[in-house]
C-alpha positions as CSV (number, residue, x, y, z in Angstrom):
1,X,39.5,-79.9,-164.1
2,X,41.5,-82.4,-162.3
3,X,45.2,-81.5,-161.7
4,X,45.0,-78.2,-163.5
5,X,47.3,-76.3,-161.1
6,X,49.9,-79.1,-161.1
7,X,49.5,-79.6,-164.9
8,X,50.3,-75.9,-165.4
9,X,53.4,-75.9,-163.2
10,X,54.8,-79.1,-164.6
11,X,54.2,-77.9,-168.1
12,X,56.4,-74.9,-167.4
13,X,59.0,-77.2,-165.7
14,X,59.2,-79.5,-168.7
15,X,59.6,-76.6,-171.1
16,X,62.4,-75.3,-168.9
17,X,64.1,-78.7,-169.0
18,X,63.8,-79.0,-172.7
19,X,64.7,-75.5,-173.8
20,X,67.2,-74.4,-171.2
21,X,70.8,-74.0,-172.4
22,X,72.5,-74.4,-169.1
23,X,73.8,-77.4,-167.2
24,X,71.2,-80.1,-166.3
25,X,71.5,-79.1,-162.6
26,X,70.6,-75.5,-163.4
27,X,67.7,-76.6,-165.6
28,X,66.4,-78.8,-162.8
29,X,66.7,-75.9,-160.4
30,X,64.7,-73.6,-162.7
31,X,62.2,-76.4,-163.3
32,X,61.9,-76.8,-159.5
33,X,61.2,-73.0,-159.2
34,X,58.2,-73.7,-161.5
35,X,56.6,-76.2,-159.3
36,X,58.0,-75.5,-155.8
37,X,54.6,-74.2,-154.7
38,X,53.0,-77.6,-155.2
39,X,52.2,-80.0,-152.3
40,X,50.8,-83.5,-152.0
41,X,47.3,-82.0,-151.9
42,X,47.7,-81.0,-155.6
43,X,48.0,-84.6,-156.7
44,X,45.5,-87.5,-156.8
45,X,46.3,-90.6,-154.8
46,X,47.6,-92.2,-158.0
47,X,50.2,-89.5,-158.5
48,X,51.3,-88.7,-155.0
49,X,54.1,-91.3,-155.0
50,X,55.5,-89.9,-158.2
51,X,55.4,-86.4,-156.7
52,X,57.0,-87.5,-153.5
53,X,59.8,-89.3,-155.3
54,X,60.6,-86.1,-157.2
55,X,60.3,-83.9,-154.1
56,X,62.3,-86.2,-151.9
57,X,65.0,-86.6,-154.5
58,X,65.4,-82.8,-154.5
59,X,65.6,-82.4,-150.7
60,X,68.0,-85.0,-149.4
61,X,70.6,-82.4,-148.3
62,X,70.3,-79.9,-145.5
63,X,70.5,-76.2,-146.1
64,X,73.6,-74.2,-145.4
65,X,73.4,-71.5,-142.7
66,X,75.5,-68.4,-142.1
67,X,76.8,-67.4,-138.6
68,X,73.5,-65.6,-137.9
69,X,71.5,-68.8,-138.5
70,X,70.0,-67.6,-141.8
71,X,69.8,-70.0,-144.8
72,X,72.4,-69.1,-147.4
73,X,72.0,-72.1,-149.6
74,X,68.7,-74.1,-149.6
75,X,68.1,-77.9,-149.5
76,X,67.4,-78.2,-153.2
77,X,70.5,-76.3,-154.3
78,X,72.7,-78.3,-151.9
79,X,71.1,-81.5,-153.1
80,X,71.6,-80.6,-156.8
81,X,75.3,-79.9,-156.1
82,X,75.8,-83.5,-154.9
83,X,73.9,-85.3,-157.7
84,X,75.9,-86.7,-160.5
85,X,74.8,-86.2,-164.1
86,X,73.1,-89.6,-164.4
87,X,71.0,-89.0,-161.3
88,X,70.1,-85.5,-162.6
89,X,69.0,-87.1,-165.9
90,X,66.9,-89.7,-164.1
91,X,65.3,-86.9,-162.1
92,X,64.6,-84.9,-165.2
93,X,62.9,-88.0,-166.7
94,X,60.7,-88.4,-163.6
95,X,59.6,-84.8,-164.0
96,X,58.8,-85.4,-167.6
97,X,56.9,-88.7,-166.8
98,X,54.8,-87.0,-164.1
99,X,54.0,-84.2,-166.6
100,X,52.8,-86.8,-169.1
101,X,50.6,-88.5,-166.5
102,X,49.1,-85.1,-165.5
103,X,48.5,-84.3,-169.2
104,X,46.7,-87.6,-169.6
105,X,44.7,-86.9,-166.5
106,X,45.7,-90.1,-164.8
């Protein structure tokens, strides 16, 4: 079954976005935790660009390190802190759109 792993992960992510009661940034964070194990290899050529758009949108900021050089706040969390509500809503829509494409086996 084509895309089955990605379909499963994005199904959980969309459910998280739709049913979560927290701020949009938190819901995207929890959605990300659902699909963070995915890589480009989990998507067909037709869907790689959609995946990369989402992934790259979530990782624009660098992590924060403590004085020992250990990560205290990751790239995604730092990125989400800087995104405004409109950008978060656009990102959530992209996650939903990719889920639809995966469900339709595009």
